[in-house]
Residue frames as qw, qx, qy, qz and C-alpha x, y, z in Angstrom:
[[0.240, 0.352, 0.707, 0.565, 4.79, -39.01, 12.67],
 [0.054, -0.855, -0.513, 0.054, 2.22, -36.61, 14.11],
 [0.290, -0.730, 0.072, 0.614, 4.89, -33.94, 14.60],
 [0.288, -0.096, 0.612, 0.730, 5.94, -34.25, 10.98],
 [0.086, 0.603, 0.725, 0.322, 2.32, -34.01, 9.86],
 [0.176, -0.877, -0.326, 0.308, 1.76, -30.89, 12.02],
 [0.336, -0.487, 0.303, 0.747, 4.86, -29.32, 10.49],
 [0.183, 0.132, 0.689, 0.689, 3.59, -29.79, 6.92],
 [0.062, -0.727, -0.662, -0.171, 0.12, -28.54, 7.85],
 [0.179, 0.444, -0.112, 0.871, 1.69, -25.31, 9.16],
 [0.511, -0.673, -0.528, 0.088, 0.26, -25.62, 12.62],
 [0.081, -0.958, 0.028, -0.272, 0.71, -22.36, 14.61],
 [0.690, -0.645, 0.268, 0.191, 3.41, -23.78, 16.93],
 [0.761, 0.059, 0.385, 0.520, 5.57, -24.90, 14.01],
 [0.359, 0.775, 0.243, 0.459, 4.93, -21.71, 12.06],
 [0.300, -0.946, 0.088, -0.084, 5.94, -19.51, 15.00],
 [0.734, -0.454, 0.369, 0.346, 9.15, -21.50, 15.47],
 [0.669, 0.375, 0.388, 0.512, 9.86, -21.25, 11.76],
 [0.127, 0.926, 0.122, 0.333, 9.36, -17.48, 11.82],
 [0.504, -0.825, 0.238, 0.089, 11.70, -17.18, 14.79],
 [0.784, -0.126, 0.420, 0.439, 14.27, -19.31, 12.96],
 [0.489, 0.670, 0.294, 0.475, 13.98, -17.07, 9.90],
 [0.142, -0.976, 0.017, -0.162, 14.47, -13.97, 12.07],
 [0.627, -0.660, 0.349, 0.222, 17.57, -15.27, 13.84],
 [0.752, 0.163, 0.426, 0.475, 19.04, -16.53, 10.58],
 [0.330, 0.814, 0.218, 0.426, 18.47, -13.16, 8.93],
 [0.349, -0.929, 0.121, -0.028, 19.90, -11.33, 11.95],
 [0.734, -0.398, 0.407, 0.371, 23.08, -13.43, 11.86],
 [0.640, 0.433, 0.398, 0.495, 23.40, -12.93, 8.10],
 [0.092, 0.947, 0.102, 0.290, 23.09, -9.15, 8.53],
 [0.536, -0.790, 0.259, 0.146, 25.71, -9.14, 11.28],
 [0.755, -0.080, 0.450, 0.471, 28.10, -11.08, 9.02],
 [0.454, 0.706, 0.321, 0.439, 27.39, -8.64, 6.19],
 [0.153, -0.978, 0.050, -0.134, 28.18, -5.65, 8.41],
 [0.691, -0.546, 0.367, 0.300, 31.36, -7.33, 9.63],
 [0.704, 0.274, 0.426, 0.498, 32.37, -7.84, 5.99],
 [0.216, 0.908, 0.171, 0.317, 31.71, -4.18, 5.19],
 [0.326, -0.920, 0.213, -0.047, 33.85, -2.99, 8.07],
 [0.812, -0.292, 0.370, 0.344, 36.61, -5.52, 7.50],
 [0.637, 0.550, 0.262, 0.472, 37.28, -3.94, 4.10],
 [0.069, -0.988, 0.033, -0.132, 38.20, -0.70, 5.87],
 [0.461, -0.727, 0.497, 0.111, 41.43, -2.21, 7.07],
 [0.762, 0.518, -0.386, -0.041, 44.02, -3.54, 4.72],
 [0.916, -0.165, -0.209, 0.301, 46.95, -5.75, 5.64],
 [0.464, 0.388, -0.198, 0.771, 49.19, -2.68, 5.75],
 [0.111, -0.200, -0.500, 0.835, 47.06, -0.61, 8.13],
 [0.230, 0.672, 0.578, -0.402, 43.94, 1.50, 8.42],
 [0.351, 0.472, 0.474, 0.655, 42.70, 3.30, 5.33],
 [0.044, 0.156, -0.058, 0.985, 41.75, 6.95, 5.14],
 [0.216, 0.327, 0.645, -0.656, 38.66, 8.36, 6.78],
 [0.420, 0.298, -0.271, -0.813, 37.03, 9.06, 3.41],
 [0.329, 0.020, -0.905, -0.269, 36.28, 5.38, 2.98],
 [0.096, 0.270, 0.795, -0.534, 33.85, 5.50, 5.89],
 [0.410, 0.405, 0.090, -0.813, 31.49, 7.64, 3.82],
 [0.443, 0.230, -0.697, -0.515, 31.40, 5.05, 1.05],
 [0.224, -0.112, -0.960, 0.129, 30.04, 2.52, 3.55],
 [0.296, 0.132, 0.415, -0.850, 27.16, 4.68, 4.79],
 [0.627, 0.169, -0.311, -0.694, 24.84, 3.55, 1.98],
 [0.612, 0.054, -0.780, -0.118, 25.40, -0.22, 2.25],
 [0.161, -0.047, -0.793, 0.585, 25.28, -0.18, 6.05],
 [0.393, 0.151, 0.273, -0.865, 22.06, 1.84, 6.14],
 [0.650, 0.140, -0.487, -0.566, 20.55, -0.39, 3.46],
 [0.496, 0.005, -0.863, 0.100, 21.31, -3.57, 5.37],
 [0.001, 0.123, 0.679, -0.724, 19.95, -2.13, 8.63],
 [0.498, 0.184, 0.036, -0.847, 16.78, -0.85, 6.97],
 [0.623, 0.107, -0.683, -0.366, 16.34, -4.19, 5.24],
 [0.293, -0.056, -0.872, 0.388, 16.65, -5.92, 8.62],
 [0.238, 0.172, 0.426, -0.856, 14.03, -3.54, 10.02],
 [0.596, 0.164, -0.314, -0.720, 11.67, -4.31, 7.14],
 [0.540, 0.026, -0.838, -0.070, 12.05, -8.05, 7.68],
 [0.098, -0.108, -0.765, 0.627, 11.33, -7.61, 11.38],
 [0.416, 0.177, 0.158, -0.878, 8.17, -5.60, 10.66],
 [0.646, 0.130, -0.536, -0.528, 6.93, -8.21, 8.19],
 [0.437, -0.016, -0.880, 0.187, 7.61, -11.02, 10.66],
 [0.109, 0.130, 0.590, -0.789, 5.74, -9.13, 13.40],
 [0.576, 0.162, -0.131, -0.790, 2.75, -8.76, 11.06],
 [0.615, 0.088, -0.748, -0.232, 2.91, -12.48, 10.30],
 [0.241, -0.062, -0.844, 0.475, 3.01, -13.34, 14.01],
 [0.325, 0.154, 0.341, -0.869, 0.07, -11.03, 14.72],
 [0.652, 0.147, -0.409, -0.621, -1.85, -12.75, 11.92],
 [0.493, 0.044, -0.866, 0.073, -0.99, -16.14, 13.42],
 [0.008, 0.074, 0.706, -0.705, -2.25, -15.06, 16.82],
 [0.518, 0.209, 0.146, -0.817, -5.61, -14.01, 15.39],
 [0.617, 0.197, -0.624, -0.438, -5.86, -17.08, 13.13],
 [0.208, 0.062, -0.933, 0.288, -5.60, -19.44, 16.11],
 [0.288, 0.147, 0.562, -0.761, -8.83, -18.15, 17.68]]
C-alpha cells in the first residue's frame, strides 16, 4: 500500500521511472513511425523511383526533431527532480 501511495504522491523514484517509461515509449513509437514511412517506399511490385525519397525528408526530419525536443524536455524535468530532492 505504501508503494501505491508513493506513486500517487509523485515521489522522485516513481517520477524518474515514469519519465524513463515515457522516453522509451516515445522512442519506440518514433521508430515504428519511421519504419512506416520507409515501408511506403516499396510497393508489392518492387522499389519505387528515387524521387519519392525527397517526399519523405520532411516527415522524417519532423519526427526526429520531435524526438529530440521530447528528450530535451525530459532532461530538464529530470534535472528539476534532482534539485527538488535536496
